[in-house]
N, CA, C and O atoms as a Tinker XYZ file with bonds, in Angstrom:
   344  protein
     1  N    100.346000  126.546000  106.172000    73     2
     2  CA    99.510000  126.634000  104.943000    64     1     3
     3  C    100.444000  126.756000  103.742000    63     2     4     5
     4  O    101.266000  127.671000  103.716000    81     3
     5  N    100.352000  125.874000  102.749000    73     3     6
     6  CA   101.160000  125.968000  101.585000    64     5     7
     7  C    100.319000  125.667000  100.332000    63     6     8     9
     8  O     99.877000  124.543000  100.097000    81     7
     9  N    100.132000  126.695000   99.575000    73     7    10
    10  CA    99.267000  126.513000   98.331000    64     9    11
    11  C    100.169000  126.376000   97.101000    63    10    12    13
    12  O     99.688000  126.391000   95.969000    81    11
    13  N    101.469000  126.243000   97.329000    73    11    14
    14  CA   102.368000  126.002000   96.215000    64    13    15
    15  C    102.639000  127.215000   95.417000    63    14    16    17
    16  O    103.274000  127.116000   94.367000    81    15
    17  N    102.179000  128.414000   95.863000    73    15    18
    18  CA   102.454000  129.676000   95.239000    64    17    19
    19  C    101.643000  129.866000   93.908000    63    18    20    21
    20  O    101.934000  130.782000   93.138000    81    19
    21  N    100.674000  129.034000   93.660000    73    19    22
    22  CA    99.972000  129.100000   92.423000    64    21    23
    23  C     98.757000  129.979000   92.508000    63    22    24    25
    24  O     98.333000  130.551000   91.504000    81    23
    25  N     98.191000  130.097000   93.679000    73    23    26
    26  CA    96.894000  130.845000   93.830000    64    25    27
    27  C     97.064000  132.074000   94.759000    63    26    28    29
    28  O     97.908000  132.140000   95.653000    81    27
    29  N     96.195000  133.011000   94.458000    73    27    30
    30  CA    96.143000  134.171000   95.332000    64    29    31
    31  C     95.374000  133.743000   96.575000    63    30    32    33
    32  O     94.391000  133.008000   96.489000    81    31
    33  N     95.820000  134.196000   97.689000    73    31    34
    34  CA    95.173000  133.910000   98.953000    64    33    35
    35  C     94.276000  135.056000   99.363000    63    34    36    37
    36  O     94.708000  136.208000   99.367000    81    35
    37  N     93.028000  134.758000   99.709000    73    35    38
    38  CA    92.045000  135.752000  100.077000    64    37    39
    39  C     91.365000  135.317000  101.377000    63    38    40    41
    40  O     90.888000  134.193000  101.535000    81    39
    41  N     91.355000  136.270000  102.280000    73    39    42
    42  CA    90.711000  135.994000  103.546000    64    41    43
    43  C     89.167000  135.884000  103.416000    63    42    44    45
    44  O     88.584000  136.307000  102.418000    81    43
    45  N     88.518000  135.295000  104.474000    73    43    46
    46  CA    87.080000  135.169000  104.397000    64    45    47
    47  C     86.384000  136.515000  104.384000    63    46    48    49
    48  O     85.381000  136.673000  103.687000    81    47
    49  N     86.900000  137.526000  105.158000    73    47    50
    50  CA    86.184000  138.768000  105.232000    64    49    51
    51  C     86.221000  139.489000  103.852000    63    50    52    53
    52  O     85.244000  140.109000  103.433000    81    51
    53  N     87.359000  139.384000  103.183000    73    51    54
    54  CA    87.436000  140.027000  101.857000    64    53    55
    55  C     86.511000  139.312000  100.900000    63    54    56    57
    56  O     85.803000  139.945000  100.118000    81    55
    57  N     86.516000  138.000000  100.961000    73    55    58
    58  CA    85.647000  137.159000  100.109000    64    57    59
    59  C     84.228000  137.557000  100.261000    63    58    60    61
    60  O     83.503000  137.711000   99.277000    81    59
    61  N     83.806000  137.731000  101.520000    73    59    62
    62  CA    82.366000  138.067000  101.766000    64    61    63
    63  C     82.047000  139.461000  101.269000    63    62    64    65
    64  O     80.947000  139.705000  100.773000    81    63
    65  N     83.000000  140.389000  101.396000    73    63    66
    66  CA    82.704000  141.793000  101.007000    64    65    67
    67  C     83.009000  142.122000   99.557000    63    66    68    69
    68  O     82.565000  143.167000   99.082000    81    67
    69  N     83.746000  141.286000   98.821000    73    67    70
    70  CA    84.141000  141.506000   97.478000    64    69    71
    71  C     83.872000  140.357000   96.570000    63    70    72    73
    72  O     84.597000  140.179000   95.591000    81    71
    73  N     82.899000  139.589000   96.828000    73    71    74
    74  CA    82.638000  138.298000   96.055000    64    73    75
    75  C     82.485000  138.606000   94.565000    63    74    76    77
    76  O     83.153000  137.968000   93.751000    81    75
    77  N     81.620000  139.572000   94.170000    73    75    78
    78  CA    81.435000  139.825000   92.747000    64    77    79
    79  C     82.694000  140.147000   91.983000    63    78    80    81
    80  O     82.872000  139.734000   90.837000    81    79
    81  N     83.590000  140.913000   92.654000    73    79    82
    82  CA    84.830000  141.268000   91.984000    64    81    83
    83  C     85.734000  140.049000   91.845000    63    82    84    85
    84  O     86.377000  139.831000   90.819000    81    83
    85  N     85.757000  139.234000   92.961000    73    83    86
    86  CA    86.520000  138.030000   92.943000    64    85    87
    87  C     86.078000  137.009000   91.893000    63    86    88    89
    88  O     86.886000  136.327000   91.262000    81    87
    89  N     84.820000  136.944000   91.747000    73    87    90
    90  CA    84.267000  135.934000   90.719000    64    89    91
    91  C     84.665000  136.438000   89.321000    63    90    92    93
    92  O     84.981000  135.625000   88.452000    81    91
    93  N     84.657000  137.769000   89.085000    73    91    94
    94  CA    85.145000  138.292000   87.798000    64    93    95
    95  C     86.617000  137.943000   87.561000    63    94    96    97
    96  O     87.002000  137.601000   86.443000    81    95
    97  N     87.439000  138.028000   88.611000    73    95    98
    98  CA    88.812000  137.590000   88.455000    64    97    99
    99  C     88.962000  136.099000   88.143000    63    98   100   101
   100  O     89.814000  135.704000   87.347000    81    99
   101  N     88.150000  135.304000   88.759000    73    99   102
   102  CA    88.158000  133.884000   88.474000    64   101   103
   103  C     87.797000  133.606000   87.047000    63   102   104   105
   104  O     88.451000  132.818000   86.364000    81   103
   105  N     86.739000  134.265000   86.596000    73   103   106
   106  CA    86.278000  134.180000   85.211000    64   105   107
   107  C     87.346000  134.504000   84.225000    63   106   108   109
   108  O     87.377000  133.957000   83.123000    81   107
   109  N     88.274000  135.440000   84.629000    73   107   110
   110  CA    89.397000  135.830000   83.792000    64   109   111
   111  C     90.562000  134.876000   83.968000    63   110   112   113
   112  O     91.575000  135.120000   83.312000    81   111
   113  N     90.549000  133.824000   84.766000    73   111   114
   114  CA    91.543000  132.899000   84.826000    64   113   115
   115  C     92.273000  132.796000   86.173000    63   114   116   117
   116  O     93.070000  131.881000   86.383000    81   115
   117  N     91.995000  133.742000   87.085000    73   115   118
   118  CA    92.645000  133.747000   88.445000    64   117   119
   119  C     92.191000  132.524000   89.242000    63   118   120   121
   120  O     91.061000  132.055000   89.109000    81   119
   121  N     93.076000  132.040000   90.045000    73   119   122
   122  CA    92.698000  130.994000   91.017000    64   121   123
   123  C     92.847000  131.575000   92.412000    63   122   124   125
   124  O     93.821000  132.263000   92.716000    81   123
   125  N     91.890000  131.293000   93.232000    73   123   126
   126  CA    91.914000  131.846000   94.631000    64   125   127
   127  C     91.839000  130.739000   95.635000    63   126   128   129
   128  O     91.169000  129.719000   95.469000    81   127
   129  N     92.609000  131.016000   96.745000    73   127   130
   130  CA    92.561000  130.115000   97.939000    64   129   131
   131  C     91.864000  131.023000   99.034000    63   130   132   133
   132  O     92.310000  132.115000   99.385000    81   131
   133  N     90.747000  130.451000   99.515000    73   131   134
   134  CA    90.045000  131.216000  100.495000    64   133   135
   135  C     90.517000  130.667000  101.890000    63   134   136   137
   136  O     90.623000  129.463000  102.125000    81   135
   137  N     90.780000  131.633000  102.761000    73   135   138
   138  CA    91.267000  131.226000  104.137000    64   137   139
   139  C     90.335000  131.765000  105.171000    63   138   140   141
   140  O     89.649000  132.762000  104.947000    81   139
   141  N     90.305000  131.107000  106.312000    73   139   142
   142  CA    89.534000  131.566000  107.470000    64   141   143
   143  C     90.559000  131.476000  108.659000    63   142   144   145
   144  O     90.990000  130.394000  109.056000    81   143
   145  N     90.898000  132.618000  109.169000    73   143   146
   146  CA    91.880000  132.703000  110.246000    64   145   147
   147  C     93.146000  131.907000  109.882000    63   146   148   149
   148  O     93.676000  131.119000  110.665000    81   147
   149  N     93.601000  132.171000  108.624000    73   147   150
   150  CA    94.913000  131.635000  108.146000    64   149   151
   151  C     94.892000  130.200000  107.761000    63   150   152   153
   152  O     95.935000  129.650000  107.405000    81   151
   153  N     93.730000  129.548000  107.814000    73   151   154
   154  CA    93.543000  128.131000  107.381000    64   153   155
   155  C     92.856000  128.030000  106.128000    63   154   156   157
   156  O     91.791000  128.629000  105.975000    81   155
   157  N     93.410000  127.260000  105.123000    73   155   158
   158  CA    92.812000  127.072000  103.803000    64   157   159
   159  C     91.439000  126.390000  104.065000    63   158   160   161
   160  O     91.312000  125.391000  104.773000    81   159
   161  N     90.433000  127.023000  103.431000    73   159   162
   162  CA    89.066000  126.310000  103.569000    64   161   163
   163  C     88.459000  126.024000  102.205000    63   162   164   165
   164  O     87.610000  125.138000  102.113000    81   163
   165  N     88.846000  126.727000  101.130000    73   163   166
   166  CA    88.228000  126.523000   99.885000    64   165   167
   167  C     89.166000  127.040000   98.741000    63   166   168   169
   168  O     89.997000  127.921000   98.957000    81   167
   169  N     89.006000  126.486000   97.581000    73   167   170
   170  CA    89.649000  126.995000   96.338000    64   169   171
   171  C     88.614000  127.373000   95.345000    63   170   172   173
   172  O     87.618000  126.668000   95.187000    81   171
   173  N     88.810000  128.434000   94.689000    73   171   174
   174  CA    87.930000  128.853000   93.601000    64   173   175
   175  C     88.761000  128.903000   92.365000    63   174   176   177
   176  O     89.741000  129.642000   92.267000    81   175
   177  N     88.330000  128.065000   91.377000    73   175   178
   178  CA    89.121000  127.938000   90.154000    64   177   179
   179  C     88.135000  128.092000   88.979000    63   178   180   181
   180  O     86.952000  127.789000   89.136000    81   179
   181  N     88.591000  128.547000   87.830000    73   179   182
   182  CA    87.760000  128.660000   86.664000    64   181   183
   183  C     87.079000  127.311000   86.338000    63   182   184   185
   184  O     87.685000  126.269000   86.587000    81   183
   185  N     85.865000  127.288000   85.800000    73   183   186
   186  CA    85.074000  126.098000   85.510000    64   185   187
   187  C     85.856000  125.254000   84.480000    63   186   188   189
   188  O     85.891000  124.028000   84.584000    81   187
   189  N     86.461000  125.895000   83.519000    73   187   190
   190  CA    87.219000  125.152000   82.442000    64   189   191
   191  C     88.327000  124.353000   83.052000    63   190   192   193
   192  O     88.541000  123.200000   82.678000    81   191
   193  N     89.018000  124.923000   83.958000    73   191   194
   194  CA    90.087000  124.143000   84.633000    64   193   195
   195  C     89.584000  122.993000   85.504000    63   194   196   197
   196  O     90.183000  121.919000   85.535000    81   195
   197  N     88.452000  123.236000   86.226000    73   195   198
   198  CA    87.832000  122.200000   86.977000    64   197   199
   199  C     87.508000  121.003000   86.077000    63   198   200   201
   200  O     87.857000  119.869000   86.406000    81   199
   201  N     86.851000  121.245000   84.959000    73   199   202
   202  CA    86.437000  120.151000   84.101000    64   201   203
   203  C     87.635000  119.467000   83.448000    63   202   204   205
   204  O     87.646000  118.250000   83.265000    81   203
   205  N     88.654000  120.277000   83.094000    73   203   206
   206  CA    89.918000  119.719000   82.562000    64   205   207
   207  C     90.512000  118.758000   83.519000    63   206   208   209
   208  O     90.930000  117.662000   83.145000    81   207
   209  N     90.557000  119.181000   84.822000    73   207   210
   210  CA    91.151000  118.272000   85.856000    64   209   211
   211  C     90.388000  117.052000   86.008000    63   210   212   213
   212  O     90.965000  115.971000   86.131000    81   211
   213  N     89.046000  117.163000   86.006000    73   211   214
   214  CA    88.153000  115.978000   86.120000    64   213   215
   215  C     88.387000  115.056000   84.921000    63   214   216   217
   216  O     88.481000  113.840000   85.084000    81   215
   217  N     88.476000  115.594000   83.791000    73   215   218
   218  CA    88.719000  114.719000   82.604000    64   217   219
   219  C     90.066000  114.048000   82.673000    63   218   220   221
   220  O     90.195000  112.868000   82.347000    81   219
   221  N     91.118000  114.824000   83.113000    73   219   222
   222  CA    92.433000  114.152000   83.250000    64   221   223
   223  C     92.372000  113.036000   84.281000    63   222   224   225
   224  O     92.998000  111.993000   84.094000    81   223
   225  N     91.630000  113.236000   85.365000    73   223   226
   226  CA    91.444000  112.210000   86.388000    64   225   227
   227  C     90.757000  110.990000   85.898000    63   226   228   229
   228  O     91.128000  109.861000   86.218000    81   227
   229  N     89.731000  111.236000   85.105000    73   227   230
   230  CA    89.009000  110.060000   84.542000    64   229   231
   231  C     89.950000  109.286000   83.640000    63   230   232   233
   232  O     89.980000  108.059000   83.740000    81   231
   233  N     90.697000  109.900000   82.794000    73   231   234
   234  CA    91.611000  109.172000   81.935000    64   233   235
   235  C     92.725000  108.475000   82.656000    63   234   236   237
   236  O     93.200000  107.440000   82.188000    81   235
   237  N     93.165000  109.001000   83.780000    73   235   238
   238  CA    94.237000  108.324000   84.615000    64   237   239
   239  C     93.575000  107.119000   85.208000    63   238   240   241
   240  O     94.209000  106.064000   85.216000    81   239
   241  N     92.337000  107.167000   85.716000    73   239   242
   242  CA    91.678000  106.096000   86.368000    64   241   243
   243  C     91.405000  104.964000   85.234000    63   242   244   245
   244  O     91.564000  103.773000   85.501000    81   243
   245  N     91.032000  105.356000   84.099000    73   243   246
   246  CA    90.684000  104.488000   83.016000    64   245   247
   247  C     91.975000  103.750000   82.555000    63   246   248   249
   248  O     91.913000  102.557000   82.260000    81   247
   249  N     93.118000  104.429000   82.492000    73   247   250
   250  CA    94.352000  103.900000   82.140000    64   249   251
   251  C     94.813000  102.831000   83.147000    63   250   252   253
   252  O     95.294000  101.765000   82.763000    81   251
   253  N     94.653000  103.145000   84.457000    73   251   254
   254  CA    94.959000  102.203000   85.451000    64   253   255
   255  C     94.076000  100.973000   85.410000    63   254   256   257
   256  O     94.559000   99.861000   85.624000    81   255
   257  N     92.767000  101.153000   85.135000    73   255   258
   258  CA    91.837000  100.131000   85.000000    64   257   259
   259  C     92.226000   99.202000   83.745000    63   258   260   261
   260  O     92.143000   97.974000   83.786000    81   259
   261  N     92.638000   99.896000   82.679000    73   259   262
   262  CA    92.974000   99.148000   81.499000    64   261   263
   263  C     94.164000   98.254000   81.715000    63   262   264   265
   264  O     94.235000   97.147000   81.182000    81   263
   265  N     95.180000   98.785000   82.568000    73   263   266
   266  CA    96.270000   97.938000   82.851000    64   265   267
   267  C     95.955000   96.685000   83.659000    63   266   268   269
   268  O     96.622000   95.659000   83.528000    81   267
   269  N     94.918000   96.789000   84.505000    73   267   270
   270  CA    94.516000   95.684000   85.265000    64   269   271
   271  C     93.630000   94.658000   84.464000    63   270   272   273
   272  O     93.642000   93.451000   84.703000    81   271
   273  N     92.918000   95.209000   83.561000    73   271   274
   274  CA    92.003000   94.338000   82.710000    64   273   275
   275  C     92.012000   94.949000   81.313000    63   274   276   277
   276  O     91.201000   95.801000   80.951000    81   275
   277  N     93.005000   94.443000   80.542000    73   275   278
   278  CA    93.174000   94.956000   79.219000    64   277   279
   279  C     91.933000   94.824000   78.336000    63   278   280   281
   280  O     91.325000   93.755000   78.270000    81   279
   281  N     91.574000   95.866000   77.686000    73   279   282
   282  CA    90.437000   96.012000   76.820000    64   281   283
   283  C     90.758000   96.013000   75.354000    63   282   284   285
   284  O     89.861000   95.945000   74.514000    81   283
   285  N     92.052000   96.092000   75.032000    73   283   286
   286  CA    92.474000   96.182000   73.651000    64   285   287
   287  C     92.984000   97.565000   73.360000    63   286   288   289
   288  O     93.304000   98.338000   74.263000    81   287
   289  N     93.054000   97.864000   72.081000    73   287   290
   290  CA    93.579000   99.141000   71.704000    64   289   291
   291  C     92.589000  100.217000   71.786000    63   290   292   293
   292  O     91.415000   99.939000   72.032000    81   291
   293  N     92.990000  101.493000   71.588000    73   291   294
   294  CA    92.018000  102.625000   71.575000    64   293   295
   295  C     90.922000  102.382000   70.545000    63   294   296   297
   296  O     89.740000  102.612000   70.803000    81   295
   297  N     91.341000  101.912000   69.374000    73   295   298
   298  CA    90.361000  101.689000   68.279000    64   297   299
   299  C     89.289000  100.591000   68.664000    63   298   300   301
   300  O     88.105000  100.686000   68.341000    81   299
   301  N     89.829000   99.529000   69.393000    73   299   302
   302  CA    88.911000   98.518000   69.889000    64   301   303
   303  C     87.881000   99.057000   70.853000    63   302   304   305
   304  O     86.727000   98.628000   70.868000    81   303
   305  N     88.319000  100.002000   71.653000    73   303   306
   306  CA    87.422000  100.570000   72.669000    64   305   307
   307  C     86.404000  101.390000   71.981000    63   306   308   309
   308  O     85.231000  101.329000   72.349000    81   307
   309  N     86.791000  102.188000   70.959000    73   307   310
   310  CA    85.870000  103.039000   70.225000    64   309   311
   311  C     84.820000  102.189000   69.431000    63   310   312   313
   312  O     83.655000  102.560000   69.286000    81   311
   313  N     85.318000  101.028000   68.931000    73   311   314
   314  CA    84.381000  100.071000   68.266000    64   313   315
   315  C     83.282000   99.552000   69.250000    63   314   316   317
   316  O     82.090000   99.486000   68.951000    81   315
   317  N     83.814000   99.190000   70.460000    73   315   318
   318  CA    82.909000   98.688000   71.453000    64   317   319
   319  C     81.850000   99.724000   71.877000    63   318   320   321
   320  O     80.672000   99.425000   72.072000    81   319
   321  N     82.352000  100.955000   72.005000    73   319   322
   322  CA    81.426000  102.044000   72.358000    64   321   323
   323  C     80.406000  102.269000   71.341000    63   322   324   325
   324  O     79.222000  102.449000   71.627000    81   323
   325  N     80.913000  102.257000   70.034000    73   323   326
   326  CA    79.941000  102.451000   68.968000    64   325   327
   327  C     78.904000  101.315000   68.890000    63   326   328   329
   328  O     77.735000  101.566000   68.598000    81   327
   329  N     79.325000  100.081000   69.147000    73   327   330
   330  CA    78.411000   98.922000   69.124000    64   329   331
   331  C     77.354000   99.098000   70.232000    63   330   332   333
   332  O     76.196000   98.709000   70.075000    81   331
   333  N     77.765000   99.666000   71.301000    73   331   334
   334  CA    76.832000   99.853000   72.403000    64   333   335
   335  C     75.766000  100.904000   72.166000    63   334   336   337
   336  O     74.752000  100.922000   72.863000    81   335
   337  N     75.967000  101.729000   71.251000    73   335   338
   338  CA    75.018000  102.785000   70.941000    64   337   339
   339  C     73.990000  102.332000   69.957000    63   338   340   341
   340  O     73.017000  103.055000   69.742000    81   339
   341  N     74.135000  101.171000   69.333000    73   339   342
   342  CA    73.162000  100.721000   68.333000    64   341   343
   343  C     71.978000  100.060000   69.007000    63   342   344
   344  O     71.051000   99.615000   68.330000    81   343
């Protein structure tokens, strides 16, 4: 089990018995790795980090798509988006 040293590891029993306290820690920015018998089963991260990672992933996919099928500059894309809203 290797979580890269970035998250605190919490066992399943502690998670079940201390969930409210753990959630408060996550709200404060803590990241948790939940384990069951030493095996990683879940990660709990702050919502803002989750959405930030999702946004980064979307932009990476968009950049890869743009390389395969050039759409023009960023300004061209914004213009197309604005035209689609009319």
